C-alpha positions, 0 to 999 in steps of 0.5 A: 650276137643277141643280148638283153639289156634291162633298163629301169622304166621312167614313165609319166603317171599316165604311161605307168597307168597304161602299162600296169593295166596291160600287165594286169591283162597279161596276167589274167590272160595267162590264167585264162590259158592255164584254165583252158589247158587244165579243163581240156586235159582233165576232160580227156583223162575222164574219157580214158580208162583207168585214169586214176592212180596211187602215188607217193609224195614224200611220206604220204600215199596219194590218190589222183590223176595219172601223169599223161602228156598234155595235148594243148598247143599254142595254136589251139590257145590262140584260136580259143582265146581270141574273143577273151576280153583280156586278149582284146585289151592287148595288142594282138601280137603282144597277146600272142607272145603271152600265149606262146609263153604258156605253150612253151610251159606245156612243152616243158611239162611234156618233156618232164613227163617223159623224164618222169617215166624214166625215173629221172625227175619227181612227178611233174605238175601242170603250170600253176595259176598266177596270183589274181590281180598280179602283173605279168610281162608284156612283150612286143616283137619288132613287127609290133613296134613303130620307130620314129624320132628316137622312140618306139611306138608299140601297137595298141588294141582297138579296145584300149586306144579310145581310153588313152590319156597320152601317147605311149612311147618307149624311149630308146637308150642312146647306146642302142641302134634302132636297127638292132632292136628285135623285141621289147618287154615291159615287166614288173619287178619288185614294185617297179617297171623295167624295159628289156631291150632284146637286140642283135648288134650283128657281131659274130663270136670270135673263134680265134683272136690273133692278138691273144696267146692261147698258151697263156691263161688267167686262173681264178679260185672263188671264196668269201672275203677274197671273192676271186683270187687269180694267178696268171701264167705270165707271173702275175696274181691278184685278189678281187676283194669280197668284203664289200659284198659281204657287208652288203649282204649282211646289211640286207639280211639285217633289214629283212629280219627287221621288217619281218620280225613277228610276221609270218615267213611269207610276209612281204611289203613295199619296204621289203621290195625296196630292200630286195631291189637295192640288194639285187642292183648291188649284186648285179653291179658287182658282177658286171664290174668283176666280169669287165675287170677280168676280161680287161685283164685278159686283153691287157695281158694278151691271154687267150684262156680263162679258167675258173674252178667251180663245183656244181651244187657246192653252195646248195650243200654248204654247211658252214653255219649261219654266218658262214653260209651268209658270207659265202653262199649268197656271193653271186659267183655263178652269176659272174660265171654266166656273165663271163660266158656271154662276154668271152666269145666277143673277144675270142677268150676261151672260158674253161670251167673245171671242178676244184676238188683238192686244189686247196689242200694239194701243194702247187710248188711240190707238184702234188697229184690232183684227183677228181672228187671221190677219186682220192686214193686211201692214204693220200696226204698233201705235201704242204699244209695251211699254217694259218689263215691265208698262208700255205707252207710247202714241203720245203718251207716256202710260205705262199698265199693259200688262195693263190695256191688253189688258183694255181692248182686249178690251172694245173688241172687243165694245163695239159688239156689247154696246152698251157705254159706254166713255166713263169707261174712260180713262187714269186707270183704266189707270194704277194698278190695285188688286192683290187677293190672293184668299188673304189680301186678302179681309177678314172685313168683305168676306165679311160684306157679300157674305153680307148680301144679294148671295150665296145661301148654297148658291152660296157653299158650292160 
């Protein structure tokens, strides 16, 4: 299976100067390619009759070029820019990878042109120029890398090699086999350089794991303070605490407001780079820990299905007030789902994402009907209701955890589709869920048990 492993680069001053220079050349090469694309495209339009048109942009009526497909391709860019000084300053295959990225952007633009004339998207525009003097990623395919003594030696152009002050190497992480490496990218991110190792460990997705029971499932409902509330068809329940994440985000927002006080909306400096970098690392750490914990829980309970409730676009349209949006919208639940999509096939776990309309209002214990969003019949009322924050009271007076009720209803939405057995998912499992703190509550013994047989050392390190 292919995967990308980002590692923070630790270069000497001489090595960092080399990579910054290469990233600057990559940035300038992209701008040169875009300039050629636009000049060629507009020259062709000038030879076309009736090439101008009027169109609306928002509330303004504008006059400009008609939207036509761009005919420039990567082979043309490579042929035209081979004598470009920025192309020559980079290794040939690295420069070609940079131009291929521009070619892919043109292909995407042409696809948007088709969608534009079908009325599916707004008027598209050609790729925009990058900031002058900025940095862009530099990519080396495996063919441009020479492995020796635990290090990769990237190809260096003839124009650049005489100016080197030191030998340029890329240290291979201990948990990656050299035969797995397919591509390496050095990229700038918030004032630092990172190395992305693209590997193929040769593993294939597991379609059916005989150790898992596919009539059982863990179902999760997401929120804010209770980031993820899960119930299992084996009669278990848990809550992954989200208060630490909320605290991290509040601290981040406070520092950003402090450094941008009295400045323009577009102001940015090294301090904001540091704050943003720290926050991104914290969120990535939380996502990886949560994903690993959920996968371990499924494997320990021999559960073959994982169900998560998610409505597309629900955070974009959220209107919970300034503080409510800060505590809910910025929690990276979608990134967690994407991470689970990567991990589940490795172990044969079936991941199901379902819409969660009315799952919080309907009563699981009373078997209320569950409808999709907008399909609720007029006059429908749930059998139970929330008596206070975090507590749900059924028609018969049974009080259960409100988030567990929502998670159970999410499982009920796909029970028939997945063939789930909900017999053990009763009132006892929904009453008192176990609370898990990802940052403090996972003991060393838990991590040792996980590493003993369930986990793959490569997957653990990502």
